MDTraj code that builds the backbone (N, CA, C; nanometers):
import mdtraj as md
import numpy as np

residues = "MET PRO LEU THR VAL VAL ALA LEU ALA TYR ARG THR SER THR ALA ALA THR THR ILE CYS CYS LEU GLU ALA ALA GLY PHE ASP VAL PHE CYS PRO GLY PHE GLN ILE ALA ASN THR LEU PRO HIS TYR ALA LEU ALA ILE GLY GLY ILE ALA LEU SER VAL PRO TYR ASN GLN GLY LEU ASP ALA LEU ALA PHE LEU ASN GLU VAL SER ARG PRO ASP VAL PRO LYS SER SER VAL LEU SER THR GLY ALA ASN CYS LEU GLY TRP LEU GLY PHE GLY VAL SER SER PRO TRP PRO ASP LEU LEU LEU MET ASP ALA PRO THR GLY SER THR".split()
xyz = np.array([
    [1.4620, -1.2611, 1.2957],
    [1.4058, -1.2982, 1.1745],
    [1.4006, -1.1231, 1.0880],
    [1.4635, -1.1466, 1.0057],
    [1.4432, -1.0121, 0.9284],
    [1.3513, -0.9941, 0.8452],
    [1.2807, -0.9043, 0.8335],
    [1.1253, -0.8586, 0.7398],
    [1.1662, -0.7899, 0.6116],
    [1.1018, -0.7909, 0.5111],
    [1.1130, -0.7007, 0.4098],
    [0.9589, -0.6510, 0.3762],
    [0.9235, -0.5465, 0.3325],
    [0.7953, -0.4623, 0.3340],
    [0.7740, -0.5112, 0.1874],
    [0.6402, -0.5508, 0.1230],
    [0.6105, -0.5884, -0.0317],
    [0.4936, -0.5119, -0.0479],
    [0.4503, -0.4259, 0.0426],
    [0.3554, -0.3098, 0.0029],
    [0.3309, -0.2647, 0.0770],
    [0.2634, -0.1301, 0.0506],
    [0.2165, 0.0099, 0.1372],
    [0.0483, 0.0080, 0.1322],
    [-0.0204, 0.0241, 0.2431],
    [-0.1719, 0.0313, 0.1935],
    [-0.1901, 0.1735, 0.2716],
    [-0.2668, 0.2398, 0.2408],
    [-0.3198, 0.3656, 0.2623],
    [-0.4709, 0.3893, 0.3426],
    [-0.5075, 0.2709, 0.3515],
    [-0.6500, 0.2641, 0.4017],
    [-0.6456, 0.1265, 0.4868],
    [-0.7087, 0.1372, 0.6197],
    [-0.7287, 0.0305, 0.6929],
    [-0.8049, -0.0799, 0.6512],
    [-0.9099, -0.0593, 0.5687],
    [-0.9741, -0.1765, 0.5022],
    [-0.8891, -0.2347, 0.4207],
    [-0.8170, -0.1636, 0.3302],
    [-0.7217, -0.2364, 0.2422],
    [-0.6015, -0.3325, 0.2783],
    [-0.5825, -0.2576, 0.3743],
    [-0.4770, -0.3223, 0.4555],
    [-0.5251, -0.4301, 0.5477],
    [-0.6324, -0.4489, 0.5885],
    [-0.6669, -0.5515, 0.6374],
    [-0.7119, -0.6516, 0.5513],
    [-0.7498, -0.6268, 0.4307],
    [-0.7862, -0.7232, 0.3216],
    [-0.6625, -0.7600, 0.2685],
    [-0.5854, -0.7340, 0.2567],
    [-0.4325, -0.7561, 0.2105],
    [-0.3863, -0.8549, 0.3041],
    [-0.4043, -0.8021, 0.4313],
    [-0.3174, -0.9145, 0.5365],
    [-0.4240, -1.0613, 0.5443],
    [-0.5127, -1.0268, 0.5407],
    [-0.6043, -1.1555, 0.5403],
    [-0.5698, -1.2482, 0.4119],
    [-0.5709, -1.1863, 0.2943],
    [-0.5223, -1.2565, 0.1680],
    [-0.3964, -1.3008, 0.1392],
    [-0.3131, -1.2698, 0.2133],
    [-0.1520, -1.3051, 0.2354],
    [-0.1560, -1.4139, 0.3360],
    [-0.2387, -1.4062, 0.4559],
    [-0.2375, -1.5172, 0.5611],
    [-0.3025, -1.6367, 0.4866],
    [-0.4018, -1.6200, 0.4150],
    [-0.4799, -1.7142, 0.3679],
    [-0.3966, -1.7891, 0.2642],
    [-0.3111, -1.7164, 0.1965],
    [-0.2059, -1.7881, 0.0961],
    [-0.1141, -1.8638, 0.1761],
    [-0.0752, -1.8532, 0.3006],
    [0.0352, -1.9187, 0.3766],
    [0.1371, -1.8194, 0.4144],
    [0.1520, -1.7160, 0.4166],
    [0.2473, -1.6156, 0.4221],
    [0.2225, -1.5593, 0.5736],
    [0.3466, -1.5316, 0.6342],
    [0.3639, -1.4687, 0.7900],
    [0.3621, -1.3418, 0.7313],
    [0.2649, -1.2595, 0.8127],
    [0.2571, -1.1177, 0.7696],
    [0.2899, -1.0520, 0.9184],
    [0.3470, -0.9270, 0.8954],
    [0.3602, -0.8581, 1.0525],
    [0.3657, -0.7131, 0.9784],
    [0.2515, -0.6282, 1.0547],
    [0.2175, -0.5004, 1.0138],
    [0.2233, -0.4231, 1.1383],
    [0.3136, -0.3679, 1.1841],
    [0.3041, -0.2993, 1.3094],
    [0.2691, -0.1359, 1.3045],
    [0.2246, -0.0836, 1.1811],
    [0.1268, 0.0585, 1.1854],
    [-0.0129, 0.0248, 1.1731],
    [-0.0667, -0.0912, 1.1462],
    [-0.2002, -0.1428, 1.1390],
    [-0.2855, -0.0588, 1.2274],
    [-0.2262, -0.0880, 1.3625],
    [-0.3055, -0.0514, 1.5014],
    [-0.2929, 0.0966, 1.4895],
    [-0.1987, 0.1899, 1.4663],
    [-0.2191, 0.3111, 1.4845],
    [-0.2962, 0.3868, 1.3819],
    [-0.2859, 0.3211, 1.2589],
    [-0.3678, 0.3745, 1.1245],
    [-0.5301, 0.3660, 1.1699],
    [-0.5588, 0.2422, 1.2155],
    [-0.6820, 0.1676, 1.2988],
    [-0.7192, 0.2692, 1.3918],
    [-0.6321, 0.3353, 1.4824],
    [-0.6964, 0.4001, 1.5816],
    [-0.7028, 0.5482, 1.5449],
    [-0.6404, 0.5855, 1.4358],
    [-0.6214, 0.7383, 1.3984],
    [-0.6035, 0.7497, 1.2244],
    [-0.7736, 0.6672, 1.1478],
    [-0.6956, 0.6486, 1.0102],
    [-0.6878, 0.7928, 0.9488],
    [-0.6987, 0.8833, 0.9832],
    [-0.6804, 0.9912, 0.9125],
    [-0.5534, 1.0396, 0.8794],
    [-0.4547, 0.9866, 0.9689],
    [-0.3134, 0.9729, 1.0097],
    [-0.2335, 0.8718, 0.9005],
    [-0.3246, 0.8059, 0.8335],
    [-0.2234, 0.6711, 0.7657],
    [-0.1328, 0.7585, 0.6478],
    [-0.1805, 0.8315, 0.6020],
    [-0.0808, 0.9044, 0.4708],
    [0.0522, 0.9591, 0.5394],
    [0.0043, 1.0410, 0.6681],
    [0.1350, 1.1174, 0.7422],
    [0.2195, 1.0095, 0.7902],
    [0.1824, 0.8845, 0.8274],
    [0.2862, 0.8070, 0.8709],
    [0.3741, 0.7140, 0.7678],
    [0.3142, 0.7705, 0.6492],
    [0.3558, 0.7013, 0.5299],
    [0.3180, 0.5707, 0.4904],
    [0.1830, 0.5613, 0.4952],
    [0.1269, 0.4080, 0.4720],
    [0.1302, 0.3345, 0.5456],
    [0.0509, 0.2282, 0.5671],
    [0.0615, 0.1062, 0.6429],
    [0.1718, -0.0056, 0.5979],
    [0.2930, -0.0349, 0.6400],
    [0.3713, -0.1261, 0.5822],
    [0.3185, -0.2671, 0.6179],
    [0.3397, -0.3342, 0.5025],
    [0.3058, -0.5000, 0.5274],
    [0.4299, -0.5452, 0.4892],
    [0.4547, -0.6453, 0.5911],
    [0.5773, -0.6852, 0.5929],
    [0.5583, -0.8364, 0.5988],
    [0.6527, -0.9396, 0.5330],
    [0.6964, -1.0693, 0.5493],
    [0.8384, -1.0862, 0.5673],
    [0.8685, -1.1960, 0.6255],
    [0.9764, -1.2693, 0.6281],
    [1.0735, -1.2448, 0.4937],
    [1.2246, -1.2434, 0.5168],
    [1.2630, -1.1633, 0.4010],
    [1.2832, -1.3075, 0.3001],
    [1.2688, -1.4402, 0.3361],
    [1.2771, -1.5533, 0.2496],
    [1.1140, -1.5564, 0.1899],
    [1.0377, -1.4899, 0.2456],
    [0.8971, -1.5121, 0.1453],
    [0.8759, -1.3805, 0.0783],
    [0.9734, -1.3013, 0.0655],
    [0.9294, -1.1817, -0.0127],
    [0.8743, -1.1819, -0.1351],
    [0.9841, -1.2654, -0.1920],
    [0.9333, -1.2356, -0.3474],
    [0.8057, -1.3345, -0.3932],
    [0.8031, -1.4338, -0.3058],
    [0.6519, -1.5154, -0.3451],
    [0.5685, -1.4127, -0.3141],
    [0.5681, -1.3594, -0.2057],
    [0.4509, -1.2509, -0.1562],
    [0.4222, -1.1563, -0.2768],
    [0.5363, -1.1079, -0.3323],
    [0.5099, -1.0051, -0.4066],
    [0.4451, -1.0539, -0.5408],
    [0.4844, -1.1794, -0.5933],
    [0.4392, -1.2257, -0.7117],
    [0.2813, -1.2714, -0.6816],
    [0.2497, -1.3117, -0.5725],
    [0.0973, -1.3415, -0.5348],
    [0.0521, -1.2193, -0.5344],
    [0.0804, -1.1065, -0.4699],
    [0.0076, -0.9601, -0.4740],
    [-0.0014, -0.9173, -0.5998],
    [0.0920, -0.9622, -0.7176],
    [0.0853, -0.8970, -0.8388],
    [-0.0117, -0.9604, -0.9173],
    [-0.0277, -1.1041, -0.8755],
    [-0.1296, -1.1942, -0.9494],
    [-0.2794, -1.1517, -0.9131],
    [-0.3114, -1.1118, -0.7722],
    [-0.3944, -1.0818, -0.7490],
    [-0.5000, -0.9125, -0.7458],
    [-0.3883, -0.8834, -0.7798],
    [-0.3968, -0.7046, -0.7735],
    [-0.4823, -0.6805, -0.9188],
    [-0.5377, -0.5519, -0.8901],
    [-0.5827, -0.5062, -1.0313],
    [-0.5076, -0.4422, -1.1364],
    [-0.5473, -0.4469, -1.2553],
    [-0.4334, -0.4047, -1.3612],
    [-0.3988, -0.2914, -1.3233],
    [-0.2651, -0.2413, -1.3683],
    [-0.2294, -0.0993, -1.3848],
    [-0.3152, 0.0206, -1.4376],
    [-0.3345, 0.1246, -1.3612],
    [-0.4129, 0.2293, -1.4019],
    [-0.3496, 0.2834, -1.5118],
    [-0.3947, 0.3515, -1.6214],
    [-0.3251, 0.4107, -1.7343],
    [-0.2656, 0.5482, -1.6807],
    [-0.1448, 0.5680, -1.7226],
    [-0.0957, 0.7114, -1.6791],
    [-0.1724, 0.8415, -1.7133],
    [-0.1722, 0.9483, -1.6340],
    [-0.2491, 1.0446, -1.6302],
    [-0.2215, 1.1568, -1.7338],
    [-0.2992, 1.2001, -1.7832],
    [-0.2520, 1.2972, -1.9361],
    [-0.2030, 1.4309, -1.8637],
    [-0.1937, 1.5179, -1.9230],
    [-0.1243, 1.6549, -1.9374],
    [-0.2668, 1.7409, -1.8124],
    [-0.3804, 1.7116, -1.9487],
    [-0.5019, 1.7503, -1.8880],
    [-0.5603, 1.7159, -1.7545],
    [-0.5597, 1.5908, -1.7534],
    [-0.5875, 1.5655, -1.6014],
    [-0.4948, 1.6034, -1.4855],
    [-0.3629, 1.6252, -1.5097],
    [-0.2598, 1.6596, -1.4229],
    [-0.2783, 1.8046, -1.3760],
    [-0.3170, 1.9022, -1.5076],
    [-0.3734, 2.0214, -1.4773],
    [-0.4860, 2.0612, -1.3942],
    [-0.5603, 1.9719, -1.4050],
    [-0.7065, 1.9813, -1.3492],
    [-0.6963, 1.9543, -1.2023],
    [-0.6299, 1.8301, -1.1615],
    [-0.5833, 1.7960, -1.0416],
    [-0.5107, 1.9116, -0.9498],
    [-0.4058, 1.9733, -1.0183],
    [-0.3477, 2.0796, -0.9805],
    [-0.4294, 2.2076, -0.9449],
    [-0.4994, 2.2348, -1.0503],
    [-0.6337, 2.3439, -0.9896],
    [-0.7111, 2.2910, -0.9079],
    [-0.7584, 2.1889, -0.8851],
    [-0.8300, 2.1483, -0.7649],
    [-0.7680, 2.1441, -0.6305],
    [-0.6437, 2.1239, -0.6254],
    [-0.5662, 2.1347, -0.5204],
    [-0.5392, 2.2699, -0.4946],
    [-0.4960, 2.3564, -0.5772],
    [-0.5020, 2.5015, -0.5312],
    [-0.6328, 2.5824, -0.4955],
    [-0.7124, 2.5471, -0.5740],
    [-0.8701, 2.6210, -0.5438],
    [-0.9316, 2.5606, -0.4268],
    [-0.9331, 2.4518, -0.4291],
    [-1.0283, 2.3820, -0.3029],
    [-0.9453, 2.3042, -0.2231],
    [-0.8208, 2.2940, -0.2187],
    [-0.7509, 2.2005, -0.1371],
    [-0.7842, 2.0271, -0.1318],
    [-0.8363, 2.0123, -0.2710],
    [-0.8465, 1.8504, -0.2864],
    [-0.7622, 1.8382, -0.4095],
    [-0.7381, 1.6852, -0.4167],
    [-0.6643, 1.6426, -0.5074],
    [-0.7218, 1.4793, -0.5454],
    [-0.6582, 1.4346, -0.6361],
    [-0.7327, 1.2894, -0.6913],
    [-0.6891, 1.1981, -0.5663],
    [-0.7518, 1.0682, -0.5369],
    [-0.7093, 1.0323, -0.4425],
    [-0.5943, 0.9180, -0.4718],
    [-0.4931, 0.9119, -0.3657],
    [-0.4307, 0.8154, -0.3811],
    [-0.4404, 0.6638, -0.3960],
    [-0.3459, 0.6039, -0.4618],
    [-0.3721, 0.4478, -0.4864],
    [-0.4129, 0.3541, -0.3393],
    [-0.4955, 0.3000, -0.3156],
    [-0.5162, 0.1974, -0.1943],
    [-0.4107, 0.1393, -0.1513],
    [-0.3472, 0.0603, -0.2518],
    [-0.2379, -0.0391, -0.2361],
    [-0.1287, -0.0126, -0.3042],
    [0.0036, 0.0013, -0.2693],
    [0.1224, 0.0323, -0.3248],
    [0.2060, -0.0805, -0.3503],
    [0.2132, -0.1861, -0.4592],
    [0.3161, -0.2752, -0.4346],
    [0.4652, -0.2433, -0.4495],
    [0.5421, -0.2967, -0.4013],
    [0.6894, -0.2809, -0.3961],
    [0.7220, -0.3423, -0.5449],
    [0.8372, -0.2665, -0.6042],
    [0.8813, -0.3302, -0.7170],
    [0.9602, -0.4545, -0.6691],
    [1.0102, -0.4678, -0.5709],
    [1.1244, -0.5746, -0.5163],
    [1.0766, -0.5508, -0.3712],
    [1.1205, -0.6620, -0.3092],
    [1.1037, -0.6543, -0.1362],
    [1.2305, -0.5838, -0.0730],
    [1.1928, -0.4662, 0.0126],
    [1.2687, -0.3717, 0.0327],
    [1.2998, -0.3906, 0.2105],
    [1.3963, -0.3366, 0.2252],
    [1.4385, -0.3195, 0.3602],
    [1.4626, -0.4711, 0.4512],
    [1.5229, -0.4281, 0.5745],
    [1.4955, -0.5195, 0.6300],
    [1.5057, -0.4750, 0.7494],
    [1.4092, -0.5160, 0.8731],
    [1.3581, -0.4538, 1.0037],
    [1.3808, -0.5619, 1.0883],
])
top = md.Topology()
chain = top.add_chain()
for i, resn in enumerate(residues, 1):
    res = top.add_residue(resn, chain, resSeq=i)
    for name in ("N", "CA", "C"):
        top.add_atom(name, md.element.get_by_symbol(name[0]), res)
traj = md.Trajectory(xyz[None], top)
């Protein structure tokens, strides 16, 4: 059964909530990276996020569903906020947080 990635989660709580939401809507969800990130949550970004996959024939419907229930788009950052983020990273080693859930524009890949 070919699978397609519909979203990437960067926190285990976000991945678990999204998995439950998709399963409650009737989608078959496959998420092999969840156990690794659950054991070592600080590695979630290093492993490229937690990939949430569904069967290829459910990919477009799952993306449409996630787009309907996700929060609205965050406005683009300004030059000032980008500069402040860069200074924070250079000066203190911290930056603004990553988004919790990254939705794909279209179903990607087949595993």
